[in-house]
C-alpha positions in Angstrom: -37.7 6.8 142.3 -38.1 3.5 140.1 -37.0 1.0 142.9 -36.6 -1.7 140.5 -34.6 -0.1 138.1 -32.5 1.5 140.8 -31.6 -1.7 142.4 -31.0 -3.6 139.3 -28.3 -0.6 138.6 -26.9 -1.1 142.1 -26.6 -4.9 141.6 -25.0 -4.6 138.3 -22.5 -1.9 139.6 -21.8 -4.3 142.5 -21.1 -7.5 140.5 -18.7 -5.4 138.1 -17.1 -3.9 141.1 -16.6 -7.2 143.0 -14.8 -8.6 139.6 -12.4 -5.9 140.3 -11.7 -6.4 144.0 -11.2 -10.3 143.8 -7.8 -9.1 142.0 -7.3 -6.0 144.0 -4.1 -6.1 146.3 -4.4 -6.4 150.0 -2.4 -2.9 150.5 -5.1 -1.2 148.3 -7.8 -2.6 150.5 -6.0 -1.6 153.6 -5.3 1.9 151.9 -9.1 2.3 151.4 -9.9 1.4 154.8 -7.3 3.7 156.4 -8.6 6.5 154.2 -12.0 6.1 155.3 -11.2 6.2 158.6 -9.4 9.5 158.3 -12.2 11.0 156.6 -14.7 9.8 159.3 -12.5 11.5 162.1 -12.2 14.7 160.1 -15.9 14.9 159.4 -17.0 14.2 163.0 -19.0 17.7 162.8 -20.8 16.8 159.9 -21.9 13.2 160.7 -23.1 14.7 164.1 -25.4 17.0 162.1 -26.6 14.2 160.0 -27.1 12.1 163.0 -29.3 15.2 164.9 -31.7 14.8 161.7 -31.9 11.1 162.5 -32.8 11.5 166.0 -35.4 13.9 165.5 -36.7 11.1 163.0 -36.5 8.5 165.6 -38.1 10.7 168.5 -41.1 11.6 166.0 -41.4 8.2 165.1 -41.6 7.0 169.3 -38.6 5.1 169.5 -37.7 3.9 172.9 -34.8 5.3 174.6 -32.9 2.1 174.3 -33.5 2.4 170.6 -32.7 6.1 170.6 -29.4 5.3 172.1 -28.7 2.7 169.5 -29.2 5.3 166.9 -27.1 8.3 168.7 -23.6 9.2 167.6 -21.2 11.7 169.5 -17.8 12.3 169.3 -16.6 9.3 171.0 -18.6 6.6 169.2 -17.7 8.2 165.6 -14.1 8.1 166.7 -14.7 4.5 167.8 -16.3 3.8 164.4 -12.8 5.1 162.7 -11.0 3.0 165.2 -12.9 -0.1 164.1 -12.0 0.6 160.4 -8.1 1.0 161.3 -8.2 -2.2 163.3 -10.0 -4.1 160.4 -7.4 -2.5 157.8 -4.4 -3.9 159.8 -5.6 -7.3 160.2 -4.0 -10.2 158.3 -5.4 -10.5 154.8 -8.2 -13.1 154.5 -7.9 -13.6 150.8 -5.6 -15.9 149.4 -4.7 -18.1 152.3 -3.9 -21.7 151.9 -6.2 -23.1 154.6 -5.1 -26.7 153.8 -2.5 -28.4 151.5 -2.0 -32.2 150.9 -0.2 -34.6 148.1 -2.2 -37.5 146.9 -0.6 -40.8 145.9 -1.6 -40.0 142.3 0.9 -37.4 142.3 -1.7 -34.1 142.9 -1.1 -31.5 145.1 -4.3 -30.2 146.4 -4.4 -26.7 148.0 -7.8 -25.3 149.7 -7.5 -21.4 149.4 -9.7 -18.7 150.5 -11.4 -16.4 148.1 -14.1 -13.7 148.4 -17.7 -14.5 148.4 -18.5 -11.8 145.7 -21.2 -9.5 146.4 -23.1 -9.2 150.2 -26.1 -7.4 150.8 -26.5 -6.2 154.3 -29.7 -5.2 155.6 -29.8 -3.5 159.0 -31.7 -1.4 161.4 -31.3 1.5 163.6 -27.6 1.4 164.6 -25.6 3.6 161.9 -22.0 2.3 162.8 -23.1 -0.8 160.9 -22.7 1.1 157.8 -18.7 1.5 158.7 -18.3 -2.1 160.1 -20.5 -4.0 157.3 -18.7 -1.8 154.3 -15.3 -2.1 155.7 -15.4 -5.8 156.3 -16.7 -6.8 153.1 -14.1 -4.6 151.7 -11.2 -6.4 153.5 -12.5 -9.9 152.3 -12.6 -8.6 148.9 -16.1 -8.4 148.6 -18.5 -5.7 147.1 -21.3 -4.4 149.4 -24.9 -3.4 148.9 -25.6 -1.6 152.3 -29.5 -0.8 153.3 -29.5 0.8 156.4 -32.7 1.5 158.7 -34.8 4.5 157.9 -34.1 6.0 161.3 -30.2 6.1 160.4 -30.8 7.3 157.0 -28.8 10.6 157.2 -26.1 9.3 159.4 -25.6 6.3 157.3 -25.2 8.4 154.2 -22.6 10.6 155.8 -20.5 7.6 156.9 -20.9 6.2 153.6 -19.5 9.1 151.9 -16.5 8.6 153.9 -16.1 5.0 152.8 -16.5 6.0 148.8 -13.7 8.6 149.5 -11.5 5.9 150.8 -12.4 3.8 147.8 -11.3 6.5 145.4 -7.8 7.6 147.1 -6.9 3.6 146.8 -7.8 3.5 143.3 -10.6 1.0 143.7 -14.1 1.1 142.3 -16.7 3.6 144.0 -19.2 0.9 143.6 -17.5 -1.6 145.8 -19.6 -0.1 148.6 -23.1 1.2 147.8 -25.7 2.4 150.0 -29.4 2.1 148.9 -30.6 5.8 148.7 -34.0 5.3 149.8 -36.0 4.9 153.0 -38.7 2.7 150.6 -39.0 -0.9 152.2 -39.7 -2.1 148.2 -35.7 -1.9 147.9 -35.4 -4.5 150.7 -38.1 -6.6 148.9 -35.8 -6.4 145.7 -32.6 -7.2 147.3 -33.9 -10.3 148.6 -34.7 -11.6 144.9 -31.5 -10.4 143.3 -29.9 -13.8 143.2 -27.9 -12.8 139.8 -26.2 -9.9 141.6 -26.0 -10.9 145.2 -24.4 -14.0 146.4 -25.4 -13.6 150.2 -27.5 -11.6 152.7 -26.8 -10.9 155.8 -29.7 -9.3 158.2 -28.8 -7.5 161.5 -32.0 -6.3 163.2 -34.9 -7.5 165.2 -36.9 -10.8 165.0 -39.5 -9.3 162.4 -36.5 -8.0 160.0 -34.7 -11.5 160.1 -38.1 -13.4 159.8 -39.1 -11.2 156.6 -35.4 -12.0 155.3 -35.3 -16.0 155.8 -39.2 -16.2 154.2 -38.7 -14.1 151.0 -35.1 -14.4 150.3 -34.0 -15.9 147.1 -30.3 -16.0 148.0 -28.3 -17.4 150.8 -28.8 -16.0 154.3 -26.6 -15.4 157.1 -28.9 -15.2 159.8 -28.4 -12.4 162.9 -31.5 -13.7 164.9 -32.5 -11.7 167.9 -30.3 -11.9 170.9 -32.4 -13.5 173.9 -29.3 -13.7 176.0 -29.4 -15.8 179.7 -26.9 -15.4 182.8 -27.2 -18.3 184.9 -26.1 -18.0 188.4 -25.0 -21.4 189.5 -24.9 -22.9 193.1 -21.3 -22.5 193.0 -21.1 -19.1 191.7 -18.9 -16.4 193.6 -21.6 -14.1 194.9 -19.5 -11.0 193.9 -18.8 -11.9 190.5 -22.5 -12.8 190.0 -23.5 -9.3 191.1 -21.1 -7.7 188.8 -21.8 -9.9 185.7 -25.5 -9.6 186.1 -25.4 -5.9 186.3 -23.1 -5.1 183.4 -24.8 -7.8 181.3 -28.0 -5.9 181.7 -27.3 -2.4 182.1 -24.1 -1.4 180.5 -26.0 -1.0 176.9 -29.4 -2.4 177.1 -30.2 -2.1 173.4 -27.4 -4.2 171.7 -27.8 -7.9 171.0 -25.9 -8.8 173.7 -27.6 -7.6 176.5 -28.6 -10.1 179.0 -32.6 -10.5 179.0 -33.1 -13.2 181.6 -31.2 -14.1 184.7 -31.8 -17.7 186.0 -30.8 -18.4 189.6 -30.0 -22.1 190.8 -32.1 -22.8 193.7 -29.3 -23.8 196.0 -27.4 -20.3 195.5 -30.8 -18.6 196.4 -31.1 -20.6 199.7 -27.0 -19.5 200.5 -27.0 -16.1 199.3 -30.3 -14.8 198.2 -30.1 -12.5 195.1 -28.3 -9.4 195.9 -28.1 -8.8 192.1 -32.0 -8.1 192.2 -31.4 -5.3 194.2 -28.5 -4.1 191.9 -30.9 -4.3 189.1 -33.7 -2.4 190.6 -31.4 0.4 191.9 -30.2 0.7 188.5 -33.8 1.5 187.2 -34.1 -2.1 185.8 -37.9 -3.5 185.7 -37.5 -6.9 187.1 -40.3 -9.2 185.9 -39.4 -12.3 188.5 -41.2 -15.4 188.7 -42.2 -17.5 192.1 -40.4 -16.4 195.6 -38.1 -13.9 193.5 -41.5 -12.0 192.9 -42.0 -11.6 196.5 -38.9 -9.2 196.5 -40.1 -5.7 196.9 -39.8 -3.7 193.7 -40.2 -6.6 191.3 -42.9 -7.2 189.1 -44.7 -10.6 188.7 -43.6 -12.6 185.7 -46.2 -13.8 183.2 -45.2 -16.9 181.0 -44.7 -14.5 177.9 -42.1 -12.5 179.9 -39.5 -15.3 179.0 -38.1 -15.7 175.6 -38.3 -12.2 174.9 -35.5 -9.4 173.5 -36.6 -6.5 175.4 -33.6 -4.1 174.5 -34.6 -2.2 177.3 -34.3 -1.7 180.9 -36.3 -5.1 181.5 -35.3 -8.3 182.7 -37.1 -11.6 183.5 -35.9 -13.5 186.3 -36.5 -17.3 187.3 -35.3 -19.7 190.0 -34.0 -23.0 188.2 -33.0 -26.5 189.6 -29.3 -26.6 188.9 -27.5 -26.6 185.6 -29.7 -28.8 184.1 -32.5 -26.7 185.1 -30.8 -23.7 183.2 -29.9 -25.7 180.2 -33.6 -26.9 179.7 -34.9 -23.3 180.0 -32.2 -21.9 177.6 -33.1 -24.7 175.1 -36.9 -23.5 175.3 -36.6 -19.8 175.5 -33.4 -18.9 174.1 -32.3 -17.6 170.5 -28.9 -19.5 170.0 -26.9 -16.2 170.5 -25.0 -15.6 173.7 -25.7 -17.5 177.1 -23.3 -17.5 180.3 -22.6 -19.2 183.4 -21.5 -17.7 186.6 -19.7 -20.8 188.5 -16.5 -21.7 190.1 -17.7 -25.4 189.8 -15.6 -26.8 186.5 -17.7 -29.6 186.0 -20.9 -27.3 185.9 -19.1 -25.2 183.4 -18.1 -28.0 181.2 -21.7 -29.4 181.2 -23.2 -25.7 180.2 -20.6 -25.3 177.5 -21.3 -28.9 176.0 -25.1 -28.7 176.2 -26.0 -25.0 175.6 -26.2 -24.9 171.6 -25.6 -21.1 171.5 -23.1 -19.6 169.0 -21.4 -18.1 172.1 -21.4 -19.5 175.5 -19.5 -17.9 178.4 -18.2 -18.7 181.7 -17.8 -15.8 184.4 -17.8 -13.1 181.8 -20.7 -10.6 180.8 -22.6 -11.1 177.7 -22.1 -7.7 176.7 -18.7 -9.1 175.5 -20.6 -10.8 172.4 -19.0 -8.3 170.0 -16.6 -8.8 167.2 -14.3 -6.0 168.3 -14.0 -7.6 171.8 -12.9 -11.0 170.1 -10.2 -9.3 168.3 -12.3 -9.1 164.8 -11.8 -5.1 164.7 -15.4 -5.3 163.8 -18.4 -7.6 162.8 -21.2 -7.6 160.7 -23.6 -9.1 163.4 -24.0 -12.4 165.3 -24.8 -15.2 163.2 -27.0 -17.4 165.0 -27.4 -20.2 162.4 -25.0 -23.1 161.9 -24.1 -22.8 158.2 -21.0 -21.3 157.0 -20.5 -18.3 159.6 -21.4 -18.6 163.4 -21.0 -16.1 166.0 -19.5 -12.9 165.4 -18.9 -12.4 161.4 -15.9 -10.8 160.6 -13.8 -10.4 157.5 -12.4 -14.2 157.6 -16.1 -15.2 157.8 -17.1 -13.4 154.6 -14.8 -15.7 152.5 -15.5 -18.8 150.7 -12.8 -21.1 149.2 -11.6 -22.8 146.2 -9.3 -25.9 145.5 -6.2 -25.3 143.5 -5.0 -28.6 142.2 -1.5 -29.2 140.3 -0.4 -32.1 138.4 2.6 -33.1 136.3 0.9 -34.5 133.2 -1.0 -36.6 135.7 -3.9 -38.8 134.5 -6.5 -41.1 136.3 -6.4 -44.6 135.8 
């Protein structure tokens, strides 16, 4: 395959499709998403067969159990993918919304109106559900999408993409509105990063290596989705039972997602009163607890090294440390966090308010598991990723975040003196 020529053709088709989508009706875009969801449900058996090929590829490649879990599709997960598309389909249309309107003394009426971004390139790793989430959200916001999935999910992504294309055809929209890069060759990624004439923004969704590569080499704007080094801080005023439930869920519900907790911070005053029963809970669940200081004296833990903090494990591993109150937690998160998602467990409103104000992450939570860091759980239907930067989009990137805006200015023979 001539990668350069292939990517140029994909880019040209995407640019042409984006021009049509900019004027497509909200009804047509909704119809395409609903038809794609039906196709996915009807094709469960075929998608599972494709996924088996990817799972074998992943095992041969030596992927961890957590990464294989990210890759695996079964009937319930495929139905959830279809449900996500339907949820996006019925959302309010984000295109053409009047975001603000005002009149000027000059006689001008000014409206700020939402518009599609154009062509969005999405580069992602193992999880094949991102194919549907990213393609569906881009379409909902009137954008064309160029999707480059991970090599591990090549067959699964292809099967899901075929359903998206079928939905486009049934709605009378251009098939090139959602394209999947047809190769595992990494040269295609390098080409995408320089296609400034055809791609308006790149969204990387993956580990630190992928995001770092994109940030270094991209010649188009990037919505950064950095690693999820998520913390749960158990404050001195935490309810012990809430803390136990939240810490265990935040780590073990699904270890391979970016909202999985990687470090638990425990206030020294909480530890003096209650010890740390959730450490036992984690150990019993099969989690390797890399503990610092007095926590390392607890039977079953592993003594932590300095480099164990600030790591996205995406596995049954968590770091644990005692800190001096909420300010100690804030300092630790500021040093080792990735600005993704961090949580405080406390019944003290002032401690929660201080944590909310001073932790500079895209998502900050109180008395809730970090596993809720998900566009679907935020009512967005789905997400492309959790943006950890501060420009344009931050936190879960749903359809509304995939729009820009323009100003519509109306006068009546109005001239400037």
